[in-house]
C-alpha positions as CSV (number, residue, x, y, z in Angstrom):
1,M,0.0,0.0,0.0
2,K,1.3,3.5,-0.9
3,I,0.5,7.1,-0.2
4,T,-0.7,8.7,-3.4
5,S,-1.5,12.3,-2.4
6,V,-1.4,14.9,0.4
7,D,-4.1,17.5,0.1
8,L,-4.5,20.6,2.3
9,F,-7.5,22.7,3.3
10,E,-7.0,26.1,4.9
11,L,-10.1,27.0,6.8
12,K,-11.1,30.5,8.1
13,F,-14.2,31.9,9.9
14,Q,-14.3,35.6,10.8
15,Y,-16.3,36.5,13.9
16,D,-18.7,39.3,14.2
17,D,-17.7,41.9,16.8
18,K,-19.9,40.3,19.4
19,D,-18.2,37.0,19.2
20,V,-14.6,38.2,19.4
21,I,-12.9,36.7,22.5
22,S,-9.7,37.2,24.4
23,D,-7.6,35.3,26.9
24,A,-4.9,36.9,29.1
25,L,-2.7,37.8,26.1
26,S,-4.3,37.0,22.8
27,T,-7.5,37.8,20.9
28,S,-9.4,35.6,18.5
29,A,-11.2,37.7,15.9
30,G,-12.1,34.5,14.1
31,R,-11.1,30.8,13.8
32,Q,-8.8,29.1,11.5
33,G,-7.6,25.5,10.8
34,L,-5.3,23.5,8.5
35,L,-6.7,20.1,7.6
36,I,-4.5,17.5,6.0
37,K,-6.0,14.7,3.9
38,I,-3.7,11.8,3.1
39,S,-4.9,9.3,0.5
40,A,-3.6,5.8,-0.3
41,D,-3.8,3.6,-3.4
42,N,-6.5,1.4,-1.8
43,G,-9.0,4.3,-2.1
44,Q,-9.0,5.2,1.6
45,Y,-7.8,8.4,3.2
46,G,-7.0,9.9,6.7
47,V,-7.6,13.4,8.0
48,G,-5.5,15.4,10.4
49,E,-5.1,18.9,11.7
50,A,-2.0,20.9,12.2
51,W,-2.3,23.4,15.1
52,S,-0.5,26.8,14.9
53,Y,-1.5,29.0,17.8
54,G,-2.6,31.8,15.4
55,N,0.3,31.6,13.0
56,P,-0.8,32.0,9.4
57,T,-1.9,28.7,8.0
58,R,-0.2,29.4,4.7
59,V,3.2,29.0,6.5
60,Q,2.4,25.5,7.6
61,R,0.9,24.7,4.3
62,A,4.1,25.6,2.6
63,I,6.0,23.4,5.0
64,I,3.8,20.4,4.3
65,E,3.6,20.9,0.5
66,D,7.3,21.7,0.0
67,Q,9.0,19.6,2.7
68,L,6.8,16.9,4.2
69,A,4.6,15.7,1.3
70,P,7.6,14.7,-0.8
71,M,8.8,12.5,2.0
72,L,5.4,10.8,2.2
73,I,4.4,10.1,-1.4
74,G,5.0,6.5,-2.4
75,Q,5.6,5.4,1.2
76,D,3.6,2.8,3.1
77,P,1.1,4.8,5.3
78,T,1.1,2.2,8.0
79,D,4.7,2.7,8.8
80,I,3.8,5.7,11.0
81,E,6.7,5.7,13.3
82,Q,9.1,5.4,10.4
83,L,7.5,8.3,8.6
84,F,7.4,10.4,11.8
85,Q,11.2,9.9,12.4
86,T,11.9,10.7,8.8
87,M,10.0,14.0,8.9
88,Y,11.6,14.9,12.3
89,W,15.2,14.2,11.4
90,R,15.1,15.7,7.9
91,T,13.9,19.0,9.4
92,I,15.7,19.0,12.7
93,A,18.0,21.9,12.0
94,H,15.1,24.3,11.8
95,G,12.4,22.1,13.5
96,R,12.3,20.5,16.9
97,R,9.9,23.1,18.2
98,G,7.4,25.5,16.7
99,I,5.3,25.4,13.5
100,E,7.4,22.7,11.9
101,M,6.4,20.3,14.7
102,G,2.8,21.5,14.4
103,A,2.9,20.5,10.7
104,I,4.3,17.1,11.5
105,S,1.6,16.7,14.2
106,G,-1.2,17.2,11.6
107,V,0.4,14.7,9.2
108,D,0.7,12.2,12.0
109,I,-2.9,12.5,13.0
110,A,-4.0,11.9,9.4
111,L,-1.8,8.8,9.2
112,W,-3.4,7.3,12.3
113,D,-6.8,8.0,11.0
114,L,-5.9,6.2,7.8
115,L,-4.4,3.3,9.8
116,G,-7.7,3.0,11.8
117,K,-9.7,2.8,8.6
118,I,-7.4,0.2,7.1
119,A,-7.6,-1.9,10.3
120,N,-11.4,-1.1,10.7
121,L,-10.7,0.0,14.3
122,P,-10.9,3.3,16.1
123,I,-7.6,4.8,17.0
124,Y,-8.2,4.3,20.7
125,K,-8.5,0.6,20.1
126,L,-5.3,0.5,18.1
127,L,-3.6,2.2,21.1
128,G,-4.8,-0.5,23.5
129,G,-8.1,1.0,24.6
130,H,-9.3,1.9,28.1
131,S,-12.7,3.5,28.1
132,N,-15.0,5.0,25.4
133,V,-16.5,7.4,28.0
134,I,-14.4,10.5,28.2
135,P,-14.9,13.1,30.9
136,A,-14.6,16.7,29.8
137,Y,-14.6,20.2,31.4
138,A,-16.4,23.3,30.1
139,C,-13.8,25.7,28.8
140,G,-14.9,29.3,28.4
141,G,-15.0,32.4,30.5
142,F,-13.0,34.5,28.0
143,Y,-13.0,38.2,28.0
144,A,-15.3,39.9,25.5
145,K,-16.9,43.3,24.7
146,D,-19.6,44.4,27.3
147,K,-19.5,40.9,28.8
148,G,-18.9,41.8,32.4
149,M,-19.9,39.7,35.4
150,D,-23.5,39.3,34.2
151,G,-22.3,37.8,30.9
152,L,-20.0,35.4,32.8
153,R,-22.8,34.5,35.1
154,N,-25.1,33.6,32.2
155,E,-22.3,31.6,30.6
156,I,-21.5,29.5,33.7
157,Q,-25.2,28.8,34.2
158,G,-25.4,27.5,30.6
159,W,-22.6,25.0,31.5
160,I,-24.4,23.9,34.6
161,D,-27.6,23.4,32.6
162,D,-25.7,21.4,30.0
163,G,-24.5,19.0,32.8
164,Y,-20.8,19.7,33.0
165,Q,-19.1,18.6,36.2
166,V,-15.8,20.5,35.8
167,F,-15.4,24.1,34.8
168,K,-12.6,26.4,33.5
169,I,-12.4,30.1,33.0
170,K,-9.7,32.5,31.8
171,V,-7.9,34.9,34.1
172,G,-4.9,37.2,33.8
173,R,-5.9,39.9,31.3
174,N,-5.0,42.5,33.9
175,N,-4.4,46.1,33.1
176,D,-3.3,47.4,36.6
177,N,0.1,45.8,36.9
178,G,2.9,47.2,34.8
179,A,5.0,44.1,35.4
180,L,2.7,41.9,33.3
181,P,3.2,41.3,29.6
182,I,-0.2,42.5,28.5
183,K,1.3,45.9,27.7
184,Y,3.1,44.2,24.7
185,V,0.1,42.6,23.1
186,A,-1.6,44.0,20.0
187,N,-5.1,44.2,21.4
188,Q,-5.5,45.3,25.0
189,A,-9.3,45.8,24.8
190,N,-11.5,44.2,27.5
191,S,-8.7,44.0,30.0
192,I,-9.7,44.3,33.7
193,G,-8.0,44.9,37.1
194,L,-6.8,42.1,39.4
195,D,-9.6,42.6,41.9
196,E,-12.3,42.1,39.2
197,D,-10.5,39.1,37.9
198,L,-10.5,37.4,41.3
199,K,-14.2,38.3,41.6
200,R,-14.8,36.3,38.4
201,V,-13.1,33.3,40.1
202,E,-15.1,33.7,43.2
203,L,-18.3,33.9,41.1
204,L,-17.4,30.6,39.5
205,R,-17.0,28.9,42.8
206,Q,-20.2,30.3,44.2
207,M,-22.2,29.1,41.2
208,V,-20.8,25.5,40.9
209,G,-20.7,24.7,44.6
210,D,-18.2,21.9,45.4
211,K,-17.6,20.9,41.8
212,K,-14.0,21.1,40.4
213,I,-12.9,24.5,39.0
214,I,-9.8,25.3,36.8
215,I,-8.4,28.8,36.1
216,D,-6.2,29.3,33.1
217,F,-3.6,32.2,33.0
218,N,-2.0,31.5,29.6
219,A,1.3,32.1,31.3
220,S,0.5,35.8,31.9
221,W,1.3,36.3,35.6
222,D,4.6,36.6,37.5
223,A,5.4,35.0,40.9
224,M,4.7,38.3,42.8
225,T,1.2,38.7,41.4
226,M,0.4,35.1,42.3
227,K,1.6,35.6,45.9
228,L,-0.6,38.6,46.2
229,A,-3.6,36.7,44.8
230,A,-3.0,33.4,46.6
231,P,-5.2,34.0,49.7
232,R,-8.3,34.7,47.6
233,L,-7.5,31.8,45.3
234,Q,-7.2,29.5,48.3
235,A,-10.5,30.9,49.8
236,A,-12.2,30.2,46.4
237,R,-10.9,26.6,46.6
238,V,-9.4,26.7,43.1
239,D,-8.7,23.0,42.3
240,V,-6.4,23.5,39.3
241,I,-4.4,26.4,37.9
242,E,-3.3,26.1,34.3
243,E,0.0,27.7,33.2
244,P,0.3,30.7,35.6
245,F,3.8,31.5,34.5
246,Q,6.1,31.0,31.5
247,F,7.1,27.4,31.6
248,E,10.8,28.4,31.6
249,D,10.3,29.9,35.0
250,V,11.0,26.7,36.9
251,Q,11.7,28.5,40.2
252,A,8.3,30.1,40.2
253,Y,6.6,26.8,39.7
254,R,8.7,25.2,42.5
255,E,7.6,27.9,44.9
256,L,3.9,27.7,44.0
257,K,3.1,24.9,46.4
258,Q,4.3,27.1,49.3
259,Y,1.3,29.4,49.0
260,L,-1.2,27.3,47.1
261,P,-0.6,23.9,48.7
262,N,-4.0,22.4,47.8
263,T,-4.0,23.4,44.2
264,Q,-2.8,21.3,41.3
265,V,-0.8,22.7,38.4
266,M,-1.7,21.8,34.7
267,G,0.5,22.4,31.7
268,F,1.9,22.9,29.1
269,E,-0.1,23.2,25.9
270,T,2.6,25.0,24.0
271,E,5.4,22.5,24.8
272,Q,6.5,19.9,22.2
273,N,8.3,16.6,22.0
274,E,8.2,13.8,24.6
275,F,11.6,14.6,26.1
276,N,10.6,18.1,26.9
277,F,7.4,16.8,28.7
278,K,9.5,14.2,30.4
279,H,11.6,17.0,32.0
280,F,8.5,18.8,33.4
281,I,6.9,15.6,34.6
282,E,9.9,14.3,36.4
283,N,11.0,17.6,38.1
284,G,7.5,18.1,39.6
285,T,6.7,21.3,37.7
286,V,3.2,20.0,36.8
287,D,0.6,17.7,38.4
288,I,-1.5,17.3,35.3
289,V,0.2,17.0,31.9
290,E,-1.5,18.9,29.1
291,P,-0.3,18.2,25.6
292,D,-1.9,19.4,22.4
293,V,-2.1,16.7,19.8
294,G,-2.0,19.1,16.9
295,W,1.1,20.8,18.1
296,C,3.3,18.6,20.4
297,G,4.0,15.9,17.8
298,G,0.7,14.2,17.0
299,I,-0.7,11.0,18.3
300,S,2.8,9.3,18.0
301,T,4.2,11.8,20.5
302,V,1.3,11.8,23.0
303,K,1.3,8.0,23.2
304,K,4.9,8.4,24.4
305,I,4.1,11.2,26.9
306,A,1.2,9.5,28.6
307,P,3.2,6.5,29.9
308,V,5.8,8.8,31.4
309,A,3.1,10.7,33.2
310,E,1.5,7.5,34.4
311,T,4.8,6.1,35.8
312,N,5.2,9.4,37.7
313,F,1.6,9.1,39.0
314,K,0.3,12.1,37.0
315,A,-2.8,12.5,35.0
316,V,-3.1,13.7,31.3
317,S,-5.6,16.2,30.1
318,M,-5.8,16.8,26.3
319,H,-5.8,20.5,25.3
320,S,-8.0,21.3,22.3
321,F,-8.9,24.6,20.8
322,G,-9.1,23.6,17.1
323,S,-11.6,22.1,14.7
324,A,-13.7,18.9,15.0
325,V,-10.7,17.0,13.6
326,H,-8.4,18.2,16.4
327,F,-11.0,17.4,19.1
328,A,-11.7,13.9,17.6
329,A,-8.0,13.1,17.8
330,S,-7.9,14.3,21.4
331,L,-10.9,12.1,22.3
332,Q,-9.3,9.1,20.8
333,L,-6.1,9.6,22.8
334,A,-8.0,10.2,26.0
335,A,-10.0,7.0,25.5
336,A,-6.7,5.0,25.5
337,M,-5.4,6.4,28.8
338,P,-5.9,5.0,32.3
339,N,-4.6,8.3,33.7
340,V,-6.9,10.7,31.9
341,F,-8.1,13.9,33.5
342,P,-11.2,15.6,32.0
343,I,-10.2,17.0,28.6
344,E,-10.9,20.5,27.3
345,S,-14.3,21.0,25.8
346,E,-14.4,24.5,24.3
347,T,-17.8,26.2,24.7
348,N,-17.1,29.3,22.6
349,F,-18.8,29.6,19.2
350,N,-16.6,27.7,16.8
351,P,-18.3,26.5,13.5
352,L,-15.0,24.8,12.5
353,R,-15.7,22.4,15.4
354,S,-19.5,22.3,15.3
355,D,-20.3,22.6,11.6
356,I,-18.0,20.4,9.5
357,L,-19.1,16.9,10.6
358,Q,-22.0,14.9,9.2
359,S,-23.0,13.9,12.7
360,P,-22.2,15.7,16.0
361,F,-20.1,14.3,18.9
362,T,-22.1,12.2,21.3
363,T,-22.4,13.1,25.0
364,D,-24.3,11.9,28.1
365,E,-26.1,13.9,30.7
366,H,-22.9,14.9,32.4
367,M,-21.1,16.0,29.2
368,N,-18.9,12.9,29.1
369,F,-18.1,12.2,25.4
370,I,-19.0,8.8,24.2
371,L,-16.9,7.2,21.4
372,S,-18.3,4.6,19.0
373,D,-16.3,1.8,17.4
374,R,-16.2,3.6,14.1
375,P,-12.7,3.3,12.5
376,G,-10.0,5.9,12.7
377,L,-11.0,9.2,14.3
378,G,-14.6,8.0,14.3
379,I,-15.9,11.0,12.4
380,D,-17.3,11.7,8.9
381,I,-16.3,15.1,7.5
382,D,-18.8,17.1,5.6
383,W,-16.6,18.1,2.7
384,D,-19.2,20.6,1.4
385,K,-19.0,22.4,4.7
386,V,-15.2,22.3,4.6
387,A,-15.4,24.0,1.2
388,K,-17.7,26.6,2.7
389,Y,-15.0,27.6,5.2
390,Q,-12.0,27.3,2.9
391,K,-9.9,30.4,2.4
392,A,-10.0,31.8,-1.2
């Protein structure tokens, strides 16, 4: 069996002003995605998604078209590890981290989807299988124009009504601390002071009762700000904090337990390669490991990260902020892990996730996602909808 073609689909959806959202440092004025379709000479194909954290999709498209696709054409698509190593080592001088690895990640996901279809098994079964019921947390609480506390309250109530049992909001878009990096970002709209930010956390705790809460800083705070805020975060019984500092600031992470002893740390969605995750896992920087399948190295890399986390008694939570393809890959990986923590279920308006499948994802009354035994990623792409969102 041989790979015959590698086709790319750059997707773009522009938000209306009312739907524009911001986290601590970045603003999403729309959504984008780069889908990769790898076809074989048996008539089957696999689909993947390369994640880019806002980098122009045309850059990764060029990487795949000019560098990676020539390595794949004519090769056996079931030799996934061989193809991964080939792509990695032939680009290592300028790769290792960044958009090159994101491009490799998307190709890798497509190869696993194709392998599942060839074997007539879902990816999670190919990886050994654990449970087809995947717990998820509601991810939202972004900053937006005229949202305020009332808007956040309505959003949280919607999650509760949907049945979610774990909840995450954004924090850190603070405009009253000159030491924080928001002064460098392109869009500083909808930023708020530290006191109001902490009130948002307190509102979340008040509304969800004893259920688990997560707050995500997107690496925007420094250690001093955390020390000042720690008493209120402790009083709000924050269960998990995600990436409060830059992940290079190892000392700040080591000191964190001194003033937030009952809170777990989750990260790092922007890290790549299993050996970099191994470092964070083994030095105790994180309690919950959070790889992104479309960025860190694909399914082939996450399946190496998860056992390292398990042998160090740490859980894994899949980060996902992409299209339906990215989320489907995250679900397949989570279903193969015994040490899974609820995965990210984005609740923002994102038609690239909700509108490109022939059938929606399946959930139960507590917003656990239920996987079928359909092969590969377990999804059917609506290619007419993909064409609708393709960039001209």
